[in-house]
Kinemage of the C-alpha trace (Angstrom):
@kinemage 1
@onewidth
@group {chain A} dominant
@subgroup {mainchain}
@vectorlist {calphas} color= white
{ca met a 1} P 1.906 -32.196 -0.438
{ca asn a 2} L 2.541 -29.682 2.026
{ca ile a 3} L -0.854 -28.076 2.861
{ca tyr a 4} L -1.430 -24.606 4.313
{ca phe a 5} L -4.600 -24.785 5.897
{ca ser a 6} L -5.889 -20.755 7.169
{ca cys a 7} L -8.803 -20.013 9.340
{ca ser a 8} L -9.964 -18.082 11.142
{ca ile a 9} L -9.121 -18.289 14.884
{ca thr a 10} L -9.350 -14.006 16.788
{ca gly a 11} L -12.128 -13.751 14.702
{ca gly a 12} L -14.190 -16.458 15.897
{ca arg a 13} L -14.518 -19.959 15.916
{ca asp a 14} L -18.099 -20.750 14.971
{ca asp a 15} L -16.850 -22.689 11.772
{ca gln a 16} L -14.389 -24.902 14.057
{ca pro a 17} L -16.028 -28.050 12.827
{ca val a 18} L -15.679 -27.624 9.326
{ca tyr a 19} L -12.030 -26.738 10.104
{ca ala a 20} L -11.501 -30.208 11.502
{ca ala a 21} L -13.316 -32.043 9.056
{ca ile a 22} L -11.691 -30.617 6.452
{ca val a 23} L -8.356 -31.218 8.497
{ca gln a 24} L -9.096 -34.195 8.431
{ca ala a 25} L -9.858 -35.349 4.888
{ca leu a 26} L -6.369 -33.582 3.820
{ca leu a 27} L -4.280 -35.673 6.503
{ca glu a 28} L -6.334 -39.225 5.229
{ca asp a 29} L -5.097 -38.187 1.406
{ca gly a 30} L -1.824 -38.913 3.119
{ca his a 31} L -1.065 -34.845 3.017
{ca his a 32} L 0.995 -32.685 5.369
{ca val a 33} L -0.847 -30.034 7.193
{ca pro a 34} L 2.041 -27.888 9.341
{ca thr a 35} L -0.992 -25.905 10.503
{ca ala a 36} L -3.456 -28.887 11.734
{ca ile a 37} L -3.741 -27.341 15.325
{ca leu a 38} L -5.766 -24.708 13.668
{ca ala a 39} L -9.169 -26.938 13.572
{ca ser a 40} L -8.722 -27.658 17.318
{ca pro a 41} L -11.106 -26.557 19.740
{ca gln a 42} L -8.105 -25.550 21.860
{ca val a 43} L -6.255 -23.400 19.528
{ca met a 44} L -7.198 -20.612 21.109
{ca asp a 45} L -5.373 -21.723 24.821
{ca met a 46} L -2.678 -22.912 22.476
{ca glu a 47} L -1.674 -19.821 20.589
{ca arg a 48} L -2.744 -17.046 23.724
{ca val a 49} L 1.068 -18.347 25.281
{ca ile a 50} L 3.151 -17.915 21.500
{ca asp a 51} L 4.419 -14.643 21.322
{ca pro a 52} L 2.949 -12.592 18.182
{ca ser a 53} L 6.416 -12.501 16.407
{ca glu a 54} L 7.199 -16.184 16.647
{ca val a 55} L 3.661 -16.889 14.878
{ca tyr a 56} L 4.798 -14.722 12.258
{ca arg a 57} L 7.866 -16.242 11.871
{ca arg a 58} L 6.846 -19.355 12.296
{ca asp a 59} L 3.876 -18.765 9.891
{ca val a 60} L 5.172 -17.226 6.781
{ca asn a 61} L 7.638 -19.642 6.629
{ca trp a 62} L 4.944 -22.211 6.790
{ca val a 63} L 3.227 -20.551 3.441
{ca arg a 64} L 6.810 -19.935 2.186
{ca glu a 65} L 7.274 -24.064 2.105
{ca cys a 66} L 3.929 -25.036 0.962
{ca asp a 67} L 3.140 -26.392 -1.916
{ca ala a 68} L -1.087 -24.720 -2.157
{ca leu a 69} L -2.920 -22.748 0.744
{ca ile a 70} L -6.633 -23.989 1.333
{ca ala a 71} L -8.240 -21.189 3.149
{ca glu a 72} L -11.505 -21.272 4.941
{ca val a 73} L -12.865 -17.670 4.566
{ca ser a 74} L -16.371 -17.498 6.113
{ca thr a 75} L -14.878 -15.662 9.471
{ca pro a 76} L -13.120 -12.802 8.765
{ca ser a 77} L -9.961 -12.355 9.613
{ca his a 78} L -6.871 -9.974 8.998
{ca gly a 79} L -4.679 -13.220 8.926
{ca val a 80} L -6.289 -15.752 6.562
{ca gly a 81} L -6.442 -12.762 4.588
{ca tyr a 82} L -2.812 -11.708 5.033
{ca glu a 83} L -1.536 -15.419 4.373
{ca ile a 84} L -3.246 -15.801 1.255
{ca ala a 85} L -1.766 -12.276 -0.257
{ca leu a 86} L 1.256 -13.990 0.833
{ca ala a 87} L 0.963 -16.710 -0.609
{ca leu a 88} L -0.243 -15.371 -3.976
{ca met a 89} L 3.260 -13.172 -4.168
{ca leu a 90} L 4.874 -16.723 -3.725
{ca glu a 91} L 2.872 -17.853 -6.789
{ca lys a 92} L 1.282 -20.381 -4.880
{ca pro a 93} L -2.194 -22.038 -5.537
{ca val a 94} L -5.011 -20.434 -3.275
{ca leu a 95} L -8.102 -21.819 -3.050
{ca ala a 96} L -10.762 -19.361 -0.290
{ca cys a 97} L -13.790 -21.493 0.243
{ca tyr a 98} L -16.753 -20.303 2.444
{ca arg a 99} L -20.415 -21.213 3.926
{ca ala a 100} L -22.946 -20.759 1.650
{ca gly a 101} L -24.714 -17.594 3.313
{ca ala a 102} L -21.426 -16.636 4.667
{ca lys a 103} L -20.846 -12.577 4.165
{ca val a 104} L -17.134 -12.754 2.374
{ca ser a 105} L -14.973 -9.779 1.698
{ca lys a 106} L -15.254 -8.034 -1.687
{ca met a 107} L -11.388 -8.431 -1.773
{ca ile a 108} L -11.737 -12.294 -1.786
{ca leu a 109} L -14.957 -12.359 -4.159
{ca gly a 110} L -13.286 -10.139 -6.345
{ca asn a 111} L -9.689 -11.438 -6.305
{ca asp a 112} L -9.136 -12.761 -10.519
{ca his a 113} L -5.594 -13.640 -9.880
{ca pro a 114} L -5.257 -16.752 -11.776
{ca arg a 115} L -3.825 -18.766 -9.344
{ca phe a 116} L -6.749 -17.942 -7.228
{ca arg a 117} L -10.025 -20.347 -7.135
{ca leu a 118} L -13.454 -19.625 -4.878
{ca gly a 119} L -15.003 -21.725 -3.927
{ca met a 120} L -18.785 -22.114 -1.902
{ca tyr a 121} L -20.225 -25.267 -0.205
{ca arg a 122} L -22.930 -25.939 2.378
{ca asp a 123} L -21.625 -28.461 4.685
{ca ser a 124} L -18.329 -30.232 6.175
{ca ala a 125} L -18.811 -32.458 2.955
{ca glu a 126} L -19.138 -30.472 0.405
{ca ala a 127} L -16.212 -28.151 1.743
{ca val a 128} L -13.976 -31.442 1.574
{ca thr a 129} L -14.817 -32.477 -2.586
{ca leu a 130} L -14.485 -28.985 -3.505
{ca ile a 131} L -11.233 -29.188 -1.991
{ca arg a 132} L -10.441 -32.451 -3.151
{ca asp a 133} L -10.899 -30.775 -6.719
{ca phe a 134} L -8.956 -28.102 -6.210
{ca leu a 135} L -5.918 -30.177 -5.111
{ca arg a 136} L -6.341 -33.124 -7.629
{ca val a 137} L -5.743 -30.566 -11.026
{ca leu a 138} L -2.320 -29.055 -9.121
């Protein structure tokens, strides 16, 4: 399956180890993850040299081509919110997951779109289980 993984870049990278665990599990399960680089600790260095219009075109195209979008939403991010909304407008299934105790936007928490799922986790292993359960029913 082609999975778009969405997470905070410029908003903060405190959850990067969770991002890495999620992407690693998706790749191990045989999924294609065009955004796998977002889980890397070095992503900020790589993103600094890419023109914003190129990022926009690239990411919109990846959302259009994906089978599902998985967003880690513990750290607020304009880009992640945009990608979630775009995926839902394109009728893609979306899972937004967040760390227990994180302050998540009410726009995310209150979303009742039929293709949108929300899940809370306590550690990376639980996040991976949540994601695998979501993908299993698609």
